[in-house]
C-alpha positions in Angstrom: -12.2 13.8 7.4 -8.4 13.8 7.0 -6.3 12.1 4.4 -2.7 11.0 4.2 -1.2 12.0 0.8 2.1 11.1 -0.7 3.8 11.1 -4.1 6.5 8.7 -5.4 8.3 8.7 -8.6 9.5 5.3 -9.8 11.8 4.8 -12.8 9.9 1.9 -14.3 6.7 1.3 -16.3 3.3 1.5 -14.5 2.7 -2.2 -15.3 5.6 -3.2 -13.2 4.5 -0.9 -10.3 0.9 -2.2 -10.6 2.2 -5.8 -10.4 4.1 -5.1 -7.2 0.9 -3.6 -5.7 -1.4 -6.4 -6.6 0.6 -9.6 -6.1 1.6 -11.6 -3.1 5.3 -11.5 -4.2 5.3 -7.8 -4.7 3.5 -6.8 -1.5 5.5 -9.4 0.4 8.7 -7.7 -0.6 7.3 -4.1 -0.1 5.0 -4.2 2.9 5.1 -7.4 5.0 6.1 -10.9 4.2 3.3 -12.4 6.3 0.3 -11.9 3.9 -2.4 -13.7 2.0 -3.1 -11.9 -1.3 -5.8 -13.1 -3.6 -6.0 -11.6 -7.1 -9.0 -9.6 -8.4 -11.7 -7.3 -7.6 -13.6 -8.0 -4.3 -10.7 -10.1 -2.9 -9.9 -9.7 0.8 -6.2 -9.4 1.3 -4.8 -10.1 4.8 -1.6 -8.6 6.2 0.2 -9.6 9.5 2.3 -7.0 11.3 2.7 -9.4 14.3 -1.0 -8.9 15.0 -2.3 -12.2 13.8 -3.4 -11.1 10.3 -5.7 -8.2 11.7 -5.2 -6.0 8.7 -7.8 -6.9 6.0 -8.1 -4.9 2.9 -11.0 -5.5 0.4 -9.9 -4.8 -3.2 -12.7 -2.4 -4.0 -11.5 -1.0 -7.4 -9.0 -2.1 -10.0 -8.0 -0.6 -13.3 -5.1 -2.4 -14.7 -1.8 -0.4 -14.5 -3.7 2.8 -13.4 -5.7 2.6 -10.2 -6.1 0.4 -7.0 -8.5 1.1 -4.1 -8.5 -0.9 -1.0 -11.2 -0.6 1.7 -10.0 -1.4 5.3 -12.5 -3.9 6.7 -10.5 -4.9 9.7 -7.4 -3.7 11.6 -5.7 -4.1 15.0 -6.0 -0.3 15.3 -9.6 0.9 15.3 -8.7 4.2 13.7 -8.2 2.4 10.3 -11.8 1.4 10.3 -13.7 3.1 7.6 -10.5 4.2 5.8 -9.6 3.5 2.3 -6.1 3.2 0.6 -5.8 4.5 -3.0 -3.0 4.2 -5.5 -3.3 6.1 -8.7 -0.6 5.4 -11.3 0.4 7.5 -14.3 3.4 6.9 -16.6 5.4 9.4 -18.7 8.7 8.8 -20.4 9.3 5.6 -18.5 8.7 7.1 -15.1 5.6 6.1 -13.1 4.1 8.6 -10.6 2.4 6.9 -7.7 -0.3 9.2 -6.2 -1.0 7.7 -2.9 -3.8 8.5 -0.5 -5.1 7.0 2.8 -8.5 8.4 3.0 -11.2 9.2 5.6 -9.3 9.4 9.0 -11.5 10.9 11.6 -8.7 13.0 13.3 -5.1 13.8 13.1 -4.0 11.5 15.9 -0.7 9.9 17.0 -1.7 6.9 14.9 -2.4 9.2 11.8 1.0 10.8 12.1 2.7 7.5 12.6 1.0 6.0 9.6 1.9 9.1 7.5 5.6 8.3 8.1 5.2 4.6 7.6 3.3 5.1 4.3 6.3 7.2 3.1 8.5 4.3 4.1 6.1 1.9 2.2 6.5 4.0 -1.0 10.3 4.1 -0.6 10.2 0.3 -0.3 8.0 0.1 -3.4 10.4 2.3 -5.4 13.5 0.2 -4.2 11.7 -3.1 -5.0 10.5 -2.1 -8.5 13.8 -0.2 -9.5 16.3 -2.5 -7.7 14.6 -5.8 -6.9 14.9 -5.3 -3.1 12.1 -3.8 -1.0 12.2 -3.0 2.7 9.3 -4.8 4.3 8.0 -4.6 7.8 10.1 -7.6 8.9 13.4 -5.9 7.5 12.8 -2.5 9.1 14.2 -1.3 12.4 11.6 -0.5 15.0 
């Protein structure tokens, strides 16, 4: 199995980063503004990237201000099937480290490499949103 791994440092408390990653408002500013986000463990959040809400992530683990794990239960791209997305947060001196992983890819494919780039853009968008109040979601990006 292969994993995409990224780190991002955000000049803000972990609670603010966690809120951005677990709410409709935050994920709408950071990832895509076409979404349905339900709070809490076991919720299935739906994200639309012009594919009719094909991306569905189950919130499999939550530890407030520290840990989020999504399990991909549906996506337009079959390579996402069986993968999980992990955010581990740690804060020191007002700076939050986001240790990001997209786990369990079957191969290093074109999709894997493209997603590696796009997750880095997601983390940049997250940093911009939390620090400056303006993310760069899917609809705002140039493709």
